[in-house]
Wavefront OBJ file of the C-alpha trace (Angstrom):
o trace
v 54.797 -116.717 97.395
v 57.674 -117.384 99.442
v 58.540 -120.425 97.382
v 58.573 -118.259 94.301
v 60.705 -115.367 95.991
v 63.198 -118.231 96.811
v 62.931 -119.703 93.285
v 64.068 -116.123 91.827
v 66.952 -115.947 93.957
v 68.036 -119.284 92.789
v 67.311 -118.129 89.059
v 69.341 -115.286 89.471
v 72.214 -117.067 90.925
v 71.891 -119.622 88.056
v 71.586 -116.927 85.308
v 74.357 -114.691 86.306
v 77.028 -117.059 87.824
v 76.498 -120.657 86.846
v 75.095 -120.353 83.287
v 77.416 -120.478 80.371
v 74.916 -118.466 78.360
v 74.253 -115.900 81.062
v 71.566 -114.032 79.075
v 69.308 -116.980 78.154
v 69.450 -119.599 81.095
v 66.326 -121.768 80.248
v 66.883 -124.810 82.632
v 65.357 -123.050 85.559
v 63.007 -125.135 87.661
v 60.403 -122.826 89.303
v 58.407 -125.687 90.607
v 60.645 -127.677 92.783
v 61.454 -124.927 95.273
v 62.218 -125.241 98.905
v 60.743 -122.447 101.334
v 62.895 -120.370 103.244
v 63.572 -121.272 106.896
v 63.272 -118.000 108.223
v 59.541 -117.843 107.368
v 59.795 -114.331 105.698
v 56.892 -112.855 104.064
v 57.980 -110.709 101.076
v 60.549 -110.452 98.166
v 63.104 -107.507 98.456
v 64.678 -106.162 95.367
v 67.644 -103.779 95.750
v 68.875 -102.099 92.221
v 72.022 -99.949 92.270
v 72.613 -97.969 88.823
v 74.544 -95.342 87.462
v 73.184 -91.821 86.311
v 73.106 -93.317 82.801
v 70.949 -96.285 83.757
v 73.488 -99.036 83.773
v 72.940 -101.544 86.516
v 75.768 -102.025 88.650
v 74.104 -104.186 91.398
v 71.170 -106.299 91.996
v 70.201 -107.907 94.992
v 66.888 -110.042 95.492
v 65.889 -111.754 98.678
v 63.407 -113.014 101.001
v 62.602 -110.015 103.385
v 60.717 -109.580 106.646
v 58.126 -106.764 107.084
v 60.647 -104.524 108.675
v 63.117 -104.756 105.904
v 60.310 -103.606 103.594
v 59.656 -100.269 105.312
v 62.547 -98.367 103.474
v 61.232 -98.536 99.627
v 61.739 -96.212 96.955
v 64.832 -94.477 95.269
v 67.743 -92.694 96.993
v 70.140 -90.808 94.793
v 73.786 -90.287 95.926
v 75.285 -87.169 94.968
v 78.763 -88.235 95.980
v 78.910 -91.447 93.720
v 76.437 -90.495 90.919
v 74.516 -93.785 91.850
v 70.946 -94.519 92.595
v 69.644 -97.225 94.675
v 66.042 -98.311 94.208
v 64.314 -100.638 96.719
v 61.070 -102.608 96.175
v 59.272 -105.168 98.232
v 56.234 -107.363 97.173
v 54.153 -110.301 98.037
v 52.722 -112.667 95.436
v 53.743 -115.368 92.731
v 56.852 -114.270 90.954
v 56.324 -110.709 92.006
v 59.835 -109.107 91.855
v 60.827 -109.984 88.257
v 60.964 -106.326 87.201
v 63.679 -104.042 88.557
v 62.796 -100.862 90.310
v 64.027 -97.869 88.535
v 61.972 -94.914 89.720
v 59.584 -93.874 92.459
v 56.607 -95.472 90.423
v 57.885 -98.758 90.658
v 60.145 -98.856 93.745
v 56.955 -99.515 96.096
v 55.767 -101.942 98.747
v 53.256 -103.993 96.863
v 50.833 -106.191 98.991
v 48.327 -108.548 97.114
v 45.767 -108.790 99.893
v 44.362 -106.635 102.431
v 44.379 -107.758 105.995
v 40.964 -107.391 107.680
v 40.719 -106.395 111.460
v 38.919 -108.832 113.624
v 35.785 -106.698 113.788
v 35.115 -105.808 110.263
v 33.518 -108.268 107.655
v 33.096 -107.413 104.116
v 29.631 -108.511 102.584
v 29.958 -111.583 100.268
v 27.600 -113.255 98.100
v 27.081 -116.839 98.759
v 27.045 -119.664 96.589
v 23.203 -120.663 97.050
v 22.434 -116.785 95.952
v 24.688 -117.096 93.054
v 23.019 -120.451 92.090
v 19.618 -119.227 92.229
v 20.525 -116.038 90.306
v 21.880 -118.337 87.589
v 19.042 -120.504 87.495
v 16.685 -117.525 87.006
v 18.566 -116.516 84.054
v 18.230 -120.024 82.633
v 14.380 -120.039 82.843
l 1 2 3 4 5 6 7 8 9 10 11 12 13 14 15 16 17 18 19 20 21 22 23 24 25 26 27 28 29 30 31 32 33 34 35 36 37 38 39 40 41 42 43 44 45 46 47 48 49 50 51 52 53 54 55 56 57 58 59 60 61 62 63 64 65 66 67 68 69 70 71 72 73 74 75 76 77 78 79 80 81 82 83 84 85 86 87 88 89 90 91 92 93 94 95 96 97 98 99 100 101 102 103 104 105 106 107 108 109 110 111 112 113 114 115 116 117 118 119 120 121 122 123 124 125 126 127 128 129 130 131 132 133 134 135 136
């Protein structure tokens, strides 16, 4: 997850800064990625755009939990700009840009359990036994 967050940051830099064909940079290597040194857990996307929907600034970076507490969209009456922030956890999770309250969210891919709770689970022998019954 962190590797892919870093890969997306590299991809954005390569696409918008170093590529001659900025719209179609196809030589991005998503598989040879170095993890960030600060051990951040999430991918943060900050999207600034005008009242007509034209993007003025896009920032994608690895972020900590505290940086992801302020997600959502905020409209500035003074400048007629909107800032939408989203955070996510997962493989290439921040490809799309947040544009409204529906997609400017904090998306987590797994639920952390407390130490005392345990969800019931089917074990492999039970599944194998059920499969054998079906074959008979």
